C-alpha positions in Angstrom: -76.0 45.8 43.5 -73.4 43.9 45.3 -69.7 44.2 44.2 -68.5 41.1 42.3 -64.9 40.0 42.0 -63.2 37.6 39.6 -60.8 34.8 40.6 -57.6 36.7 40.0 -58.7 39.6 42.3 -59.8 37.2 45.0 -56.7 35.1 44.9 -54.5 38.1 45.1 -56.5 39.6 48.1 -56.3 36.2 49.9 -52.6 35.7 49.2 -53.0 32.5 47.3 -52.4 31.5 43.7 -55.2 31.4 41.2 -54.9 27.6 40.9 -55.2 27.2 44.7 -58.4 29.3 44.7 -59.8 27.2 41.8 -59.0 24.0 43.7 -60.8 25.2 46.8 -63.7 26.6 44.9 -64.1 23.4 43.0 -64.0 21.4 46.3 -66.7 23.7 47.7 -68.9 23.2 44.6 -68.5 19.4 44.9 -69.9 19.8 48.4 -72.9 21.7 47.1 -71.7 25.3 47.4 -72.8 27.4 44.5 -70.9 30.2 42.8 -72.4 32.5 40.3 -70.8 32.4 36.8 -69.8 35.1 34.5 -70.3 35.3 30.8 -67.3 33.1 30.0 -68.4 30.6 32.7 -65.8 31.8 35.2 -66.7 32.0 38.8 -67.9 35.3 40.2 -67.1 35.9 43.8 -69.3 38.1 46.1 -68.3 39.1 49.6 -70.1 36.1 51.1 -68.1 33.8 48.8 -64.8 35.4 49.8 -65.7 35.1 53.5 -66.5 31.4 52.9 -63.1 30.8 51.2 -61.3 32.8 53.9 -62.9 30.5 56.5 -61.9 27.5 54.5 -58.3 28.7 54.2 -58.0 29.5 57.9 -59.3 26.1 58.9 -56.9 24.3 56.6 -53.8 26.5 57.2 -54.1 27.4 60.9 -55.9 24.4 62.3 -54.5 21.8 60.0 -57.9 20.5 59.3 -58.8 18.0 56.6 -60.3 19.5 53.5 -63.6 17.7 53.8 -64.1 18.8 57.4 -63.0 22.3 56.7 -65.4 22.6 53.8 -68.3 21.4 56.0 -67.5 24.0 58.7 -66.7 26.8 56.2 -70.1 26.4 54.5 -72.1 26.7 57.8 -73.7 30.0 58.5 -72.5 31.4 61.8 -75.2 31.4 64.6 -75.4 35.1 64.9 -76.0 35.4 61.2 -78.9 32.9 61.5 -80.4 35.1 64.2 -80.1 38.2 62.0 -81.8 36.4 59.1 -84.8 35.6 61.3 -85.4 39.3 62.1 
């Protein structure tokens, strides 16, 4: 079973505040991304979710990209991962 993390752990590991993580997670959900939910309806993050949020943060912070554009790119599966999925 894959390791699951809660928002506070993920925010700390990414170096952002919990409210910032919530903001970006909500924006991802609004764009169609789906997070699993825990018993108290809090988001549960798996490694794939953390990678998506990391990509989003990098696009926004390092490339000064607009949130909507960054979300679109962050949600895309990288080409090499698509190839692996076909195997």
